[in-house]
N, C-alpha and C positions, 0 to 999 in steps of 0.2 A: 505492501501499501502506497501510495505516494505522500506528501507531510500534503498541508491547505497550502495553498496561497502566499507568499508573506512570514511564512512559517522559518520561525531561525533557531538554529539545532542552543539548544547552553550552554555553555562553556563548562569541562567540570574541570575535576579536581586537578588528573591527571593529566590535560592541558594544560596545568600552571608548572608543574613538576618538572624546575630541572636536576633536583639531586633532590640524596634525603641528608636531613640536618644531623643533626653533631644533636644525645639530647641534652650534655649539655653544657654547651656555649650558643649551639641554637644555628650554627653557618651549619651554612653547606660543605655536602663533604662527599668525594668521589672525582670519577676521573675528567680533570679538570679539560681534557680537547675534547670534548664535548657542549661546555658550557661558551665553550673561550671557540669555536667557529665561530659563530657570529661576527664575536669582535674583532676576529682576524679576520673573515671576509669584510666590515668594515669599513677598518683604521687603518688609516697611514703607516705607515711601517715605524714603531718606537717599542724601544726596552720598557721592564718595567722599570726604572730608572731616573730616563727620563719622565713615566709618567706617574711618579713618588714623586720626582720633582714641581712638577705641574698643579701636585695636590694639596703640599705642602703651601705653594706661593702662592696658590687661592684662597689656603685657611689663614695667612697669614695678609693680606690683603684685604680678608675680612675682620682679620681682630677673633680670629679663636685661640684661646688661651690654654695653655700646660698639653702645648704640643709631646704628644710621645709616639716615636715607631721606629716598629720590630724585624722586625729582618725574621722572617716564614722559610724563609730555601731556606730547605734540604730538613726541617721539622714537619711541615705541614703541605699536606697538596691542596687546603682550602684559597691559596695565592701565595706572591712573592715575601709583600711588605703587609702590616696593618700601620691604621694611624688611627691611635686616642686624642682622639683634643674635649673642653670645652665651649660651650658656647655659655653665656652672663645668664641668659632666658632661652623660655620657650623659641622667643619669638627670631631672639640668636640664633639658634642654638636650628631651628627652621631657614633661617633665610644663610646664615652660613652654609648650609644642603645644600640650600635650592641652587647657590650662585655655585658651589660646585660641579656640581647637575649638567648643568648650564655651559659650563665651562669644558666643563670634560667635550661636550654634544660637541660643542662649535668648531671647540679647536683642534679638537681628534677624533672626531664625529665616530665618538665611541659608545653605543650604546649600557646606557645606565642605571642599575635595578635601584628602587630606594625604597628603606619599609622604613614610617614610624612618625616623617614628616608629618602627618596629623597631629599630632600631640604634643610631639616637638619636645619630646622628654629624651628622647632617646633612637637619633637617625643614624641607620647600618644604608651606605650606600656600597654597594660595590659593579668597581669598576673591572671583573676579571682582575687584575696583575696586583691592587694594592683591593685593598678593603678600607675601609674607615670610618670609624660609628661617631659619631663627636652628643655632647652626653649635656645637661647641665650637673652642674656641680655637684648635686644631693645621689643623684640617677650611679654619676661618673662610684663616689666612694664608694654606692651599697655596691653596686655589682665589681670592681675593681680586681676588671679586665685586667691590668698588667698584670700582677697577681701571678697570675695562667698562667700568661702567657711571657714575664721578661725571669732571666734563673734572680733567684736571688735577691739581693740589697740593688740588683736595677730598676724594680717599682720605683715610682716617688713614696714618700712616707711620709704623707700627713703631718704627726708628733713631732716633724724632728721640720719641718718645717718654718 
């Protein structure tokens, strides 16, 4: 039986799944090659280091605070780098995230995936080679991602600040 005229197939959850998530971190895991095929097809030739430099420049331009970069090469298949930073308010967190995504789309023609912009507490921006977390300070302190990813005493310690 054919669908009625004007019928539109509803998207299913399976249509949106790119990979499965690590239950501890919520970050995508699995083969990066599949996730990166669209990025490689649409992006100009650039390295992960060049992408990281553009991300850090954008965060600096938008006055992101307490920026931490973490080298994940050889430690995770999720990405080559993770960047964690803070904005002073939900409005600034959303603005930092939106401007970063726009700059990467315009400059590198990079398809950027973003989660959490609506609430502005924690925005995750997935650029493929670089994962960016933009937090409100209170939310960042609660989740303490640096402790999971940085070795020993390399993470920031608010008690000593």
